[in-house]
MARFIRO-573123 format. One record per residue: residue number from 1; residue in three letters; y, z, x of N, C-alpha, C in turn. Coordinates in Angstrom, 2 decimals, always signed. Atoms other than C-alpha are relative to their C-alpha. Layout:
REM residues N
> NUM ALA Y Z X Y Z X Y Z X
...
REM end
This chain:
REM residues 263
> 1 MET -0.30 -0.18 +1.41 +25.00 +3.42 -8.41 +1.19 -0.88 -0.38
> 2 ARG -1.04 +0.93 +0.44 +27.26 +1.21 -10.48 +0.49 +0.43 -1.38
> 3 ALA -0.57 -0.41 +1.28 +29.63 +2.00 -13.34 +0.24 -1.22 -0.88
> 4 GLU -0.26 +1.07 +0.96 +29.85 -0.12 -16.48 +0.30 +0.64 -1.35
> 5 THR -0.46 -0.56 +1.28 +31.77 +0.76 -19.65 -0.23 +1.50 -0.09
> 6 GLY +0.09 -1.45 +0.00 +31.79 +4.41 -18.65 -1.36 +0.55 +0.32
> 7 LEU +1.35 -0.46 -0.29 +28.07 +4.55 -17.84 -0.30 -0.12 +1.48
> 8 ILE +0.48 +0.10 -1.37 +26.51 +5.28 -14.47 -1.38 -0.63 -0.04
> 9 LEU +1.24 +0.76 +0.10 +23.74 +2.74 -13.98 -0.83 +0.16 +1.27
> 10 SER +0.92 -0.01 -1.13 +20.69 +3.13 -11.76 -0.14 -1.42 +0.53
> 11 PRO +0.20 +1.35 -0.52 +19.82 +0.20 -9.46 -0.84 -0.87 -0.92
> 12 LEU +0.82 +0.82 +0.87 +17.08 -0.94 -11.82 +0.69 -0.30 -1.31
> 13 ARG -0.77 +0.30 +1.21 +19.39 -0.61 -14.83 +0.98 -1.13 +0.29
> 14 CYS -0.87 +1.10 -0.38 +21.84 -2.85 -12.95 -0.77 -1.31 -0.06
> 15 LEU +0.83 +1.20 +0.01 +19.03 -5.35 -12.52 -0.32 -0.42 -1.43
> 16 TYR +0.31 +0.29 +1.40 +18.10 -5.08 -16.20 +1.20 -0.68 -0.67
> 17 ARG -1.20 +0.60 +0.59 +21.71 -5.84 -17.19 +0.22 -1.39 +0.58
> 18 LEU -0.17 +1.31 -0.61 +21.76 -8.71 -14.72 -0.85 -1.04 -0.72
> 19 PHE +0.86 +0.93 +0.71 +18.81 -10.32 -16.52 +0.60 -0.33 -1.37
> 20 GLN -0.56 +0.22 +1.33 +20.59 -9.88 -19.85 +1.26 -0.85 +0.05
> 21 LEU -1.32 +0.61 -0.04 +24.03 -11.08 -18.75 +0.05 -1.28 +0.82
> 22 GLU -0.07 +1.14 -0.90 +23.29 -13.60 -16.00 -1.38 -0.61 +0.21
> 23 PRO +1.36 +0.50 -0.17 +19.85 -15.14 -16.66 -0.08 -1.20 +0.93
> 24 GLN +0.07 +1.19 -0.83 +20.75 -18.35 -14.86 +0.01 +0.33 +1.48
> 25 LEU +0.03 -0.40 -1.40 +21.28 -16.46 -11.60 -1.44 +0.14 +0.47
> 26 ILE +1.40 -0.19 -0.35 +17.58 -15.60 -11.65 -0.76 -1.32 -0.12
> 27 ALA +0.78 +1.20 +0.28 +16.33 -18.87 -13.10 +0.22 -1.08 +1.05
> 28 ASN -0.36 +1.13 -0.85 +18.10 -21.12 -10.61 -0.24 +0.24 +1.48
> 29 GLY +0.20 -0.22 -1.41 +17.15 -19.50 -7.31 -0.91 +1.17 +0.28
> 30 LEU +0.91 -1.06 -0.37 +14.93 -17.13 -5.38 +0.66 +1.36 +0.00
> 31 THR -0.68 -1.29 -0.02 +17.56 -14.42 -5.07 +1.34 -0.13 -0.72
> 32 ALA -1.30 -0.04 +0.63 +20.67 -13.37 -6.94 +0.75 +1.20 +0.54
> 33 GLU -0.76 -1.10 -0.55 +23.42 -11.24 -5.47 +0.38 +1.00 -1.09
> 34 VAL -0.44 -1.06 +0.89 +23.97 -7.90 -7.20 +1.30 +0.60 +0.51
> 35 ASP -1.25 -0.34 -0.66 +26.60 -6.68 -4.73 -0.13 -0.45 +1.43
> 36 SER -0.02 +0.50 -1.37 +27.39 -7.18 -1.07 -1.20 +0.42 +0.82
> 37 SER +1.10 -0.51 -0.83 +24.35 -5.24 +0.14 -1.35 -0.04 -0.70
> 38 GLU +1.24 -0.06 +0.75 +21.71 -5.59 -2.60 -0.31 -1.35 -0.64
> 39 THR +0.39 +1.26 +0.60 +19.75 -8.60 -3.81 -1.20 +0.19 -0.91
> 40 VAL +1.17 +0.08 +0.87 +17.25 -9.39 -6.51 -0.86 -1.13 +0.53
> 41 SER +0.92 +1.02 -0.51 +14.20 -11.27 -5.24 -0.99 -0.40 -1.07
> 42 ARG +0.97 +0.53 +0.94 +11.85 -13.44 -7.23 -1.25 -0.33 +0.79
> 43 LEU +1.20 +0.10 -0.81 +8.33 -13.09 -5.85 -1.14 -0.64 -0.78
> 44 LYS +1.10 +0.73 +0.65 +5.42 -15.41 -6.64 -1.33 +0.72 +0.21
> 45 LEU +1.34 -0.57 -0.09 +1.98 -13.99 -7.42 -0.93 -1.01 +0.64
> 46 LEU +0.95 +0.86 -0.69 -0.59 -15.42 -5.04 -1.42 +0.18 -0.53
> 47 SER +1.35 -0.29 +0.48 -3.73 -13.69 -6.30 -0.05 +1.45 -0.46
> 48 SER +0.23 -1.42 +0.34 -5.13 -10.43 -7.67 -1.49 +0.25 +0.06
> 49 HIS +1.42 -0.35 -0.09 -8.39 -8.57 -7.28 -0.20 +1.48 -0.30
> 50 ASP +0.34 -1.38 +0.27 -10.13 -5.36 -8.29 -0.28 +0.74 +1.31
> 51 GLU +0.28 -0.86 -1.15 -10.34 -2.47 -5.80 -1.17 +0.93 -0.32
> 52 ALA +1.02 -0.96 +0.42 -12.30 +0.34 -7.48 +0.45 +0.60 -1.33
> 53 GLY -0.37 -0.54 +1.30 -12.45 +1.69 -11.02 +1.04 -0.90 -0.67
> 54 ASN -1.05 +0.79 +0.65 -9.28 +0.62 -12.83 +1.16 -0.34 +0.94
> 55 VAL -1.03 +0.37 -0.99 -7.32 +0.05 -9.60 -0.10 -1.48 +0.32
> 56 ARG -0.05 +1.44 -0.28 -6.27 -3.54 -9.09 +1.17 -0.29 +0.94
> 57 THR -1.04 +0.39 -0.95 -4.25 -5.17 -6.30 +0.55 -1.37 -0.38
> 58 PHE -0.71 +1.24 +0.30 -1.67 -7.87 -7.03 +0.72 -0.44 +1.27
> 59 VAL -0.47 +0.50 -1.29 -0.79 -10.00 -4.01 +1.13 -0.99 -0.23
> 60 PHE -1.18 +0.84 +0.16 +2.71 -11.51 -3.89 +0.48 -0.52 +1.35
> 61 GLU -0.71 +0.45 -1.19 +4.59 -13.60 -1.39 +1.11 +1.00 +0.32
> 62 THR -1.02 -0.98 -0.39 +7.17 -11.60 +0.56 +1.40 -0.42 -0.39
> 63 GLY -1.36 +0.46 +0.29 +10.15 -13.75 -0.33 +0.97 +0.28 +1.13
> 64 GLY -0.84 -0.30 -1.15 +11.42 -13.03 +3.17 +0.32 +1.48 +0.17
> 65 LEU -0.27 -1.43 -0.07 +11.45 -9.28 +2.56 -0.58 +0.62 +1.27
> 66 GLU +0.47 -0.79 -1.13 +11.17 -7.01 +5.60 +0.02 +1.46 -0.40
> 67 TRP +0.08 -1.40 +0.39 +10.02 -3.45 +5.02 -0.72 +0.81 +1.07
> 68 ILE +0.68 -0.94 -0.89 +8.76 -0.41 +6.89 -1.21 +0.55 -0.75
> 69 ALA +1.22 -0.50 +0.65 +5.20 +0.71 +6.16 +0.26 +1.36 -0.62
> 70 GLY -0.20 -1.23 +0.74 +5.32 +3.42 +3.50 +1.15 -0.06 -0.98
> 71 GLN -1.14 +0.10 +0.91 +8.42 +2.19 +1.66 -0.42 -0.52 -1.37
> 72 SER +0.26 +0.41 +1.38 +8.63 +1.45 -2.06 +1.11 -0.92 -0.49
> 73 GLN -0.94 +0.96 +0.54 +10.43 -1.04 -4.26 -0.09 -0.02 -1.52
> 74 GLY -0.01 +0.14 +1.45 +11.45 -1.56 -7.87 -0.40 -1.41 -0.41
> 75 TYR +0.46 +1.30 +0.50 +9.87 -4.36 -9.91 +0.31 -0.10 -1.49
> 76 VAL -0.40 +0.23 +1.39 +10.93 -5.90 -13.21 -0.73 -1.22 -0.55
> 77 LEU +0.54 +1.11 +0.79 +9.10 -8.06 -15.74 +0.83 -0.06 -1.27
> 78 PRO -0.94 -0.04 +1.12 +11.96 -8.86 -18.14 -0.59 -0.46 -1.32
> 79 GLN +0.59 +0.51 +1.23 +9.64 -10.52 -20.66 -0.82 +1.04 -0.74
> 80 VAL +0.93 -0.97 +0.58 +7.69 -7.32 -21.40 +0.45 +0.52 -1.34
> 81 GLY -0.49 -0.58 +1.25 +9.90 -5.84 -24.09 +1.48 +0.25 +0.06
> 82 GLU -1.44 -0.21 +0.09 +13.36 -4.85 -25.20 +0.44 +1.27 +0.71
> 83 LYS -0.37 -1.27 -0.61 +13.27 -1.35 -23.71 -0.10 -0.07 +1.52
> 84 GLU -0.03 +0.01 -1.46 +14.21 -0.86 -20.08 -1.23 +0.67 +0.61
> 85 GLU +1.14 -0.72 -0.55 +11.39 +1.64 -19.53 -1.29 -0.80 -0.09
> 86 ASP +1.17 +0.88 +0.10 +8.88 -1.02 -20.59 +0.00 -1.06 +1.09
> 87 ASN -0.15 +1.14 -0.88 +10.19 -3.61 -18.15 -0.08 +0.34 +1.48
> 88 GLN -0.25 -0.34 -1.39 +10.50 -1.68 -14.91 -0.96 +1.05 +0.53
> 89 ARG +0.82 -1.00 -0.69 +8.32 +0.21 -12.45 +0.34 -0.02 +1.49
> 90 TRP -0.08 -0.09 -1.46 +8.54 +1.44 -8.86 -1.42 +0.10 +0.54
> 91 PHE +1.29 -0.06 -0.67 +5.57 +0.89 -6.56 +0.22 +0.12 +1.50
> 92 THR +0.07 +0.03 -1.46 +4.90 +1.81 -2.96 -0.74 -1.27 +0.40
> 93 ILE +0.66 +1.22 -0.47 +4.01 -1.38 -1.10 -1.26 +0.40 +0.75
> 94 ALA +1.28 -0.42 -0.57 +0.32 -1.01 -0.26 -0.39 -0.77 +1.25
> 95 SER +0.33 +0.81 -1.17 +0.21 -3.74 +2.38 +0.88 +0.38 +1.18
> 96 ALA -0.79 -0.16 -1.21 +1.35 -3.44 +5.97 +0.88 -1.23 +0.18
> 97 PRO -0.86 +1.18 -0.24 +4.28 -5.69 +6.95 -0.71 -1.10 +0.79
> 98 SER +0.72 +0.98 -0.83 +1.93 -7.38 +9.44 -0.90 -0.92 -0.82
> 99 GLU +0.89 +0.82 +0.82 -0.19 -8.74 +6.57 +0.69 -1.20 -0.62
> 100 GLY -0.74 +1.15 +0.49 +2.58 -11.10 +5.49 -0.05 -0.20 -1.50
> 101 GLU +0.08 +0.03 +1.46 +2.10 -10.29 +1.79 +0.46 +1.34 -0.54
> 102 ILE -0.32 -1.25 +0.69 +3.34 -7.70 -0.67 -1.15 +0.32 -0.95
> 103 HIS +1.09 -0.42 +0.87 +0.48 -5.82 -2.30 +0.49 +1.12 -0.91
> 104 ILE -0.18 -1.07 +0.97 +1.04 -3.82 -5.48 -1.40 +0.43 -0.44
> 105 SER +1.31 -0.53 +0.39 -2.06 -1.66 -5.96 +0.25 +1.14 -0.98
> 106 THR -0.31 -0.97 +1.04 -2.06 +0.34 -9.18 -1.17 +0.13 -0.97
> 107 ARG +0.97 -0.15 +1.08 -4.22 +1.72 -11.94 +0.49 -0.77 -1.21
> 108 VAL -0.38 +0.80 +1.16 -4.18 -0.73 -14.83 -0.25 +0.83 -1.26
> 109 THR +0.06 -0.82 +1.21 -3.41 +1.40 -17.87 +0.41 -0.85 -1.20
> 110 ASP -0.37 +0.76 +1.20 -2.45 +0.44 -21.43 +1.52 -0.08 -0.19
> 111 SER -1.45 +0.14 +0.13 +1.30 +0.59 -20.72 +0.37 -1.47 -0.10
> 112 LYS -0.43 +1.38 +0.18 +3.21 -2.55 -21.63 +0.20 -0.68 +1.35
> 113 PHE -0.26 +0.61 -1.30 +4.26 -3.13 -18.03 -1.30 -0.32 +0.72
> 114 LYS +1.25 +0.22 -0.70 +0.79 -2.70 -16.56 -0.81 -1.13 -0.64
> 115 GLN +0.73 +1.06 +0.66 -0.73 -4.97 -19.19 +0.61 -1.37 +0.30
> 116 ALA -0.67 +1.26 -0.34 +1.88 -7.65 -18.50 -0.27 -0.39 +1.44
> 117 LEU +0.31 +0.26 -1.41 +1.32 -7.31 -14.76 -1.42 -0.53 +0.14
> 118 ASN +1.41 +0.40 -0.09 -2.43 -7.62 -15.24 -0.25 -1.39 -0.59
> 119 ALA +0.15 +1.31 +0.63 -1.96 -10.73 -17.37 +0.62 -1.13 +0.81
> 120 MET -0.66 +1.03 -0.80 +0.04 -12.56 -14.70 -1.03 -0.92 +0.64
> 121 LYS +0.85 +1.01 -0.64 -1.47 -15.75 -13.32 +0.64 -0.44 +1.32
> 122 ALA -0.51 +0.49 -1.29 -1.15 -17.12 -9.80 +1.07 -1.05 -0.24
> 123 GLY -1.12 +0.91 +0.15 +2.14 -18.95 -9.46 +1.12 +0.55 -0.85
> 124 GLU -1.05 -0.65 +0.79 +4.03 -16.70 -11.90 +0.77 +0.99 +0.87
> 125 HIS -0.92 -0.78 -0.83 +6.87 -14.49 -10.71 +0.30 +1.38 -0.58
> 126 ILE -0.52 -1.32 +0.33 +7.99 -10.87 -10.70 +1.32 +0.15 +0.74
> 127 HIS -1.30 -0.21 -0.64 +11.49 -9.67 -9.82 -0.02 +1.35 +0.73
> 128 ALA +0.05 -1.19 -0.85 +11.89 -7.13 -7.01 +1.40 +0.41 +0.41
> 129 TYR -1.34 -0.53 -0.24 +14.80 -4.88 -6.19 -0.08 +1.37 +0.65
> 130 GLY -0.21 -1.39 -0.41 +15.90 -1.80 -4.29 -1.01 +0.57 +0.97
> 131 LEU +0.91 -0.55 -0.99 +13.66 -1.38 -1.25 +0.57 +1.30 +0.56
> 132 GLU -0.50 -1.28 -0.49 +13.88 +2.25 -0.16 -1.16 +0.91 +0.42
> 133 GLY +0.99 -1.02 -0.30 +12.07 +5.35 +1.09 -0.09 +0.34 +1.48
> 134 ASN +0.19 -0.46 -1.39 +11.60 +7.43 +4.24 -1.37 +0.65 +0.19
> 135 PHE +1.37 -0.50 -0.13 +7.91 +8.24 +3.67 -0.70 -0.90 +1.02
> 136 THR +0.45 +0.89 -1.06 +7.22 +6.54 +6.99 -0.42 +0.81 +1.22
> 137 TRP +0.49 -0.66 -1.22 +5.54 +7.37 +10.30 +0.06 -1.03 +1.12
> 138 GLU -0.23 +1.00 -1.05 +6.98 +5.29 +13.12 +0.12 +0.60 +1.39
> 139 GLU -0.23 -0.64 -1.29 +7.39 +7.85 +15.89 -1.08 -0.40 +1.01
> 140 GLU +0.93 +0.37 -1.06 +5.82 +6.83 +19.19 +0.60 +0.41 +1.35
> 141 PRO +1.28 -0.63 +0.34 +4.49 +8.72 +20.99 +0.16 +0.97 -1.17
> 142 SER -0.09 -0.79 +1.22 +3.71 +10.63 +17.82 -0.82 +1.28 +0.11
> 143 ASP +0.78 -1.23 +0.12 +2.64 +14.18 +17.17 -1.05 -0.19 -1.09
> 144 PRO +1.02 +0.09 +1.05 -0.55 +14.60 +15.10 +0.58 +0.44 -1.34
> 145 VAL -0.45 -0.33 +1.35 +0.01 +14.74 +11.34 -1.20 +0.09 -0.92
> 146 VAL +1.02 -0.07 +1.03 -1.98 +15.46 +8.20 +0.48 -0.80 -1.20
> 147 PHE -0.28 +0.77 +1.20 -2.04 +12.93 +5.37 -0.82 +0.57 -1.16
> 148 VAL +0.71 -0.46 +1.20 -2.93 +14.17 +1.88 +0.28 -1.00 -1.11
> 149 ALA -0.13 +1.01 +1.05 -3.58 +11.47 -0.72 -0.77 +0.43 -1.23
> 150 ALA +0.66 -0.28 +1.28 -4.36 +12.10 -4.38 -0.17 -1.33 -0.72
> 151 GLY +0.29 +1.23 +0.72 -6.05 +9.02 -5.83 +0.86 -1.16 +0.41
> 152 ILE -0.81 +1.17 -0.26 -3.62 +6.14 -6.12 +1.12 +0.30 +0.99
> 153 GLY -0.95 -0.39 -1.05 -1.35 +8.10 -3.77 -0.41 -0.46 +1.38
> 154 ILE +0.46 +0.52 -1.28 -3.35 +6.44 -0.99 +0.82 -1.20 +0.48
> 155 THR -0.62 +1.29 -0.35 -1.20 +3.28 -1.06 +0.96 +0.07 +1.20
> 156 PRO -0.86 +0.00 -1.19 +1.51 +4.34 +1.44 -0.78 +0.22 +1.28
> 157 PHE +0.79 -0.26 -1.20 -1.14 +5.59 +3.85 -0.76 -1.24 +0.44
> 158 ARG +0.63 +1.27 -0.39 -2.99 +2.29 +3.73 +0.98 -0.84 +0.79
> 159 SER -1.03 +0.79 -0.66 +0.24 +0.53 +4.68 +0.30 +0.56 +1.40
> 160 ILE -0.35 -0.64 -1.27 +1.10 +3.02 +7.43 -1.11 -0.15 +1.03
> 161 LEU +1.12 +0.03 -0.94 -2.35 +3.17 +9.00 -0.30 -1.42 +0.48
> 162 PHE +0.27 +1.37 -0.39 -2.88 -0.58 +8.97 +1.07 -0.53 +0.94
> 163 MET -1.07 +0.46 -0.86 +0.52 -1.19 +10.53 -0.11 +0.59 +1.39
> 164 ARG +0.15 -0.62 -1.31 -0.07 +1.30 +13.32 -1.20 -0.60 +0.74
> 165 ASP +1.18 +0.58 -0.63 -3.50 -0.16 +13.97 +0.32 -1.36 +0.62
> 166 VAL -0.29 +1.33 -0.50 -2.26 -3.74 +14.34 +1.07 +0.02 +1.09
> 167 SER -1.06 -0.13 -1.00 +0.69 -2.53 +16.45 -0.49 +0.66 +1.29
> 168 GLY +0.56 -0.64 -1.18 -1.62 -0.81 +18.92 +0.43 +1.44 +0.18
> 169 LYS -0.42 -1.39 -0.07 -0.27 +2.65 +18.10 -1.17 +0.92 -0.34
> 170 ARG +1.04 -0.98 +0.30 -2.39 +5.77 +17.93 +0.08 +0.41 -1.48
> 171 LEU +0.10 -0.47 +1.39 -3.58 +6.94 +14.51 -0.35 +1.48 +0.02
> 172 ASN +0.38 -1.40 -0.18 -3.64 +10.59 +15.54 +0.36 +0.83 -1.23
> 173 SER -0.24 -0.64 +1.30 -3.93 +11.98 +12.04 -1.32 +0.33 -0.66
> 174 THR +1.13 -0.32 +0.87 -6.28 +13.55 +9.55 +0.39 -0.38 -1.42
> 175 LEU -0.25 +0.42 +1.37 -6.47 +11.95 +6.12 -0.92 +0.78 -0.94
> 176 LEU +0.74 -0.67 +1.07 -7.53 +14.22 +3.25 +0.18 -0.86 -1.25
> 177 TYR -0.07 +0.98 +1.08 -8.35 +11.75 +0.48 -0.71 +0.56 -1.22
> 178 PHE +0.53 -0.61 +1.22 -8.81 +13.44 -2.91 -0.12 -1.06 -1.10
> 179 ASN +0.21 +0.91 +1.12 -10.31 +11.44 -5.79 -0.72 +0.72 -1.13
> 180 ARG +0.66 -0.59 +1.16 -11.43 +12.30 -9.31 -1.45 -0.43 -0.10
> 181 THR +1.35 +0.57 +0.11 -14.51 +10.05 -9.12 -0.36 -0.71 +1.30
> 182 MET +0.43 +0.74 -1.17 -16.50 +8.02 -6.61 +0.53 -1.44 +0.02
> 183 ASP -0.69 +1.30 -0.04 -14.45 +4.92 -7.52 +1.23 +0.16 +0.90
> 184 VAL -1.01 -0.35 -1.00 -12.40 +5.17 -4.33 +0.65 -1.27 +0.57
> 185 PRO -0.66 +1.18 -0.53 -9.82 +2.47 -3.51 +0.09 +0.00 +1.53
> 186 PHE -0.17 +0.25 -1.45 -9.78 +1.07 +0.06 -0.99 +0.78 +0.87
> 187 LEU +0.91 -0.86 -0.76 -12.76 +3.21 +1.10 -0.61 -0.72 +1.19
> 188 THR +0.63 +0.73 -1.10 -14.46 +0.53 +3.21 +0.99 -0.24 +1.13
> 189 GLU -1.02 +0.25 -1.01 -11.22 -0.33 +5.02 +0.33 +1.28 +0.78
> 190 LEU -0.34 -1.26 -0.66 -10.43 +3.30 +5.75 -1.14 +0.52 +0.87
> 191 LYS +1.14 -0.38 -0.83 -13.95 +4.00 +6.99 -0.02 -0.80 +1.29
> 192 ALA -0.04 +0.84 -1.20 -13.57 +1.10 +9.41 +1.03 +0.52 +1.00
> 193 LEU -1.01 -0.59 -0.89 -10.39 +2.66 +10.81 -0.51 +1.30 +0.61
> 194 ASP +0.57 -1.26 -0.48 -12.19 +6.00 +11.10 -0.97 -0.26 +1.16
> 195 ILE +0.96 +0.35 -1.05 -14.91 +4.35 +13.20 +0.72 -0.54 +1.23
> 196 LYS -0.70 +0.66 -1.10 -12.46 +2.35 +15.32 +0.84 +0.97 +0.82
> 197 HIS -0.97 -0.89 -0.66 -10.06 +5.22 +16.14 -0.57 +1.41 +0.06
> 198 SER +0.57 -1.35 -0.16 -11.53 +8.43 +17.55 +1.03 +1.07 -0.31
> 199 GLU -1.06 -0.98 +0.25 -8.16 +10.15 +17.10 +0.33 +0.12 -1.49
> 200 PHE -0.23 -0.02 +1.44 -8.24 +9.47 +13.34 -1.26 +0.46 -0.72
> 201 SER +1.16 -0.41 +0.80 -10.48 +11.19 +10.82 +0.39 +0.02 -1.47
> 202 MET -0.20 -0.01 +1.45 -10.82 +10.80 +7.07 -1.01 +0.94 -0.63
> 203 ILE +0.85 -0.91 +0.76 -12.18 +13.52 +4.82 +0.14 -0.36 -1.47
> 204 LEU -0.02 +0.38 +1.41 -13.10 +12.28 +1.35 -0.43 +1.18 -0.85
> 205 VAL +0.28 -1.12 +0.90 -13.00 +14.91 -1.39 -0.02 -0.53 -1.42
> 206 VAL +0.15 +0.56 +1.34 -14.30 +13.96 -4.84 -0.25 +1.10 -1.02
> 207 GLY +0.23 -0.90 +1.12 -14.00 +15.95 -8.04 +0.44 +1.43 +0.20
> 208 GLU -0.47 -1.36 -0.26 -12.33 +19.01 -6.53 +1.51 +0.07 -0.19
> 209 GLN -1.42 -0.18 +0.25 -8.91 +20.41 -7.38 +0.77 +0.01 +1.31
> 210 ILE -0.88 +0.00 -1.17 -6.11 +19.77 -4.92 +0.90 +1.22 -0.05
> 211 SER -0.88 -1.17 -0.08 -4.24 +22.87 -3.79 +0.42 +0.19 +1.45
> 212 ALA -0.43 -0.32 -1.35 -2.39 +24.21 -0.79 -1.13 +0.68 +0.77
> 213 ASP +1.13 -0.68 -0.65 -5.39 +26.45 -0.05 -1.05 -1.01 +0.44
> 214 ALA +1.01 +1.00 -0.34 -7.75 +23.45 -0.13 +0.44 -0.82 +1.20
> 215 ILE -0.51 +0.79 -1.12 -5.53 +21.49 +2.24 -0.14 +0.77 +1.31
> 216 ILE +0.06 -0.80 -1.23 -5.36 +24.33 +4.76 -1.44 +0.29 +0.40
> 217 LYS +1.42 -0.23 -0.30 -9.10 +25.00 +4.48 -0.61 -1.23 +0.67
> 218 LEU +0.55 +1.23 -0.53 -9.95 +21.36 +5.18 +0.66 -0.43 +1.31
> 219 ALA -0.76 +0.39 -1.20 -7.25 +20.85 +7.82 +0.85 +1.18 +0.44
> 220 PRO -0.75 -1.19 -0.41 -6.25 +24.21 +9.34 +1.20 -0.32 +0.88
> 221 GLN -1.11 +0.40 -0.87 -4.00 +22.35 +11.80 +1.26 -0.32 -0.79
> 222 ALA -1.16 +0.29 +0.84 -1.70 +21.62 +8.84 +1.07 +1.08 +0.15
> 223 ARG -0.99 -1.08 -0.18 -0.06 +24.99 +9.54 +1.00 -0.32 +1.10
> 224 MET -0.84 +0.29 -1.16 +1.37 +23.51 +12.74 +0.42 -1.46 +0.07
> 225 GLN -0.32 +1.42 -0.01 +1.75 +19.85 +11.83 +0.76 -0.38 -1.27
> 226 THR -0.66 +0.51 +1.21 +3.80 +17.80 +9.38 -1.06 -0.54 -0.96
> 227 VAL +0.92 +0.46 +1.04 +1.95 +17.18 +6.11 +0.71 -1.05 -0.85
> 228 PHE -0.48 +1.06 +0.88 +2.53 +13.88 +4.29 -0.80 +0.11 -1.29
> 229 LEU +0.65 -0.27 +1.29 +1.77 +14.47 +0.60 +0.37 -1.08 -1.00
> 230 SER -0.25 +1.12 +0.90 +1.37 +11.57 -1.84 -0.94 +0.05 -1.20
> 231 GLY +0.82 -0.04 +1.20 +0.18 +11.56 -5.45 +0.85 +0.17 -1.24
> 232 PRO -0.74 -0.19 +1.25 +1.19 +12.38 -9.05 +1.18 +0.94 +0.20
> 233 GLU -1.23 -0.76 -0.20 +4.70 +13.77 -9.29 -0.16 +1.50 -0.23
> 234 PRO +0.10 -1.45 +0.19 +3.85 +17.18 -10.83 -0.83 +0.68 +1.08
> 235 MET +0.86 -0.56 -1.02 +1.08 +17.77 -8.31 +0.71 +0.07 +1.36
> 236 VAL -0.71 +0.04 -1.27 +3.18 +16.74 -5.33 +1.10 +1.06 +0.04
> 237 GLU -1.06 -1.00 +0.05 +6.07 +18.95 -6.43 -0.55 +1.41 +0.14
> 238 ALA +0.57 -1.36 -0.01 +3.87 +22.01 -7.02 -0.61 +0.34 +1.36
> 239 ILE +0.67 -0.28 -1.27 +1.77 +21.73 -3.87 +1.00 -0.03 +1.14
> 240 GLY -1.04 +0.04 -1.03 +4.77 +20.74 -1.78 +0.78 +1.31 +0.07
> 241 SER -0.71 -1.27 +0.03 +6.56 +23.89 -2.90 -0.83 +1.11 +0.64
> 242 GLU +0.89 -1.00 -0.60 +3.52 +26.01 -1.97 -0.05 -0.13 +1.51
> 243 LEU +0.09 +0.21 -1.45 +3.29 +24.44 +1.48 +1.31 +0.40 +0.68
> 244 ARG -1.29 -0.39 -0.59 +7.01 +24.89 +2.14 +0.13 +1.51 +0.05
> 245 ASP -0.07 -1.46 +0.03 +6.75 +28.54 +1.11 -0.81 +0.63 +1.14
> 246 ARG +0.82 -0.48 -1.12 +4.14 +28.90 +3.87 +0.54 -0.45 +1.35
> 247 GLY -0.64 +0.41 -1.25 +6.50 +27.43 +6.43 -0.52 -1.31 +0.56
> 248 ILE +0.58 +1.26 -0.46 +4.73 +24.06 +6.62 +0.98 -1.15 -0.28
> 249 ALA -0.89 +1.15 +0.15 +6.82 +20.93 +7.20 -0.71 -1.09 -0.81
> 250 ILE +0.63 +1.01 +0.84 +6.18 +18.24 +4.58 +0.91 -1.20 -0.21
> 251 LYS -0.69 +1.17 +0.53 +7.16 +14.74 +3.54 -0.74 -0.37 -1.28
> 252 GLN +0.61 +0.21 +1.32 +6.55 +13.69 -0.07 +0.25 -1.41 -0.53
> 253 ASP -0.12 +1.24 +0.74 +5.92 +10.51 -2.03 -0.71 +0.21 -1.32
> 254 TRP +0.64 -0.32 +1.28 +5.29 +10.94 -5.75 -0.03 -1.22 -0.92
> 255 PHE +0.27 +1.13 +0.88 +3.99 +8.61 -8.43 +0.19 +0.44 -1.45
> 256 PRO -0.23 -0.35 +1.41 +5.56 +9.07 -11.90 -1.04 -0.66 -0.91
> 257 GLY +0.92 +0.56 +0.97 +3.30 +8.50 -14.89 -1.44 +0.42 +0.19
> 258 TYR +1.36 -0.50 -0.24 +0.22 +10.15 -13.39 +0.02 +1.52 -0.05
> 259 ASP +0.16 -1.45 -0.07 -1.11 +13.69 -13.64 -1.37 +0.29 +0.58
> 260 GLU +1.26 -0.38 -0.63 -4.16 +15.63 -12.47 -1.23 -0.60 -0.67
> 261 LYS +1.13 +0.62 +0.71 -6.32 +13.86 -15.07 -0.04 -1.51 +0.16
> 262 SER -0.07 +1.47 -0.01 -5.25 +10.29 -14.31 +0.27 -0.61 +1.37
> 263 TYR -0.41 +0.55 -1.29 -4.42 +9.96 -10.61 -1.09 -0.82 +0.66
REM end
């Protein structure tokens, strides 16, 4: 956090002010120093493609960034509008570090940011800031875990599973993948992992409500394992609270801007 004229600024607000006050720092180089430990990166769009339904993946160069599978980052398109909330979004990186690219996979809605992101052409740039998050699974040897993904909440699990696969680690987990429709992002890739790894299983659930009861019914072992829960913020908070009340260990990753009708 950073103070300015009596205000406490979030990392992305600091970045927003940096664009306003020091535009040449961004224009003249790939990175601009914000303080001694944080940098702003300028990442070039390499390509984009549709996944399923309104989910689209935007593929960027890494700009030298190193991350742990499951982490998220802030992104800024300063040209979108005058309001900070129009210019900035956080996304979990959907690609594994081993892929050598940063993938932003998101539902393309009518928000100003999403429309500007969707309009980007190869060779154009986005600004990235504030890599963070402990929604990771690096333990080795690892105890079995249960992954619960609600729609676009699948992105951290794609990153985690792909990284463990290429690293030769066990995927000893059960993935409960809830979707509203049969437009399921990454389904072919995840099915391939299911076939390749006998210790990994994916259960696809379409059109059914997500609840703590549903999770335990589909994966009774969740009572004794850590549950990784990823999806719309209200859903993750509510179900996470229910699971904790039952004595179940959880890790959470939530996606603001989505709800049970849009995830």
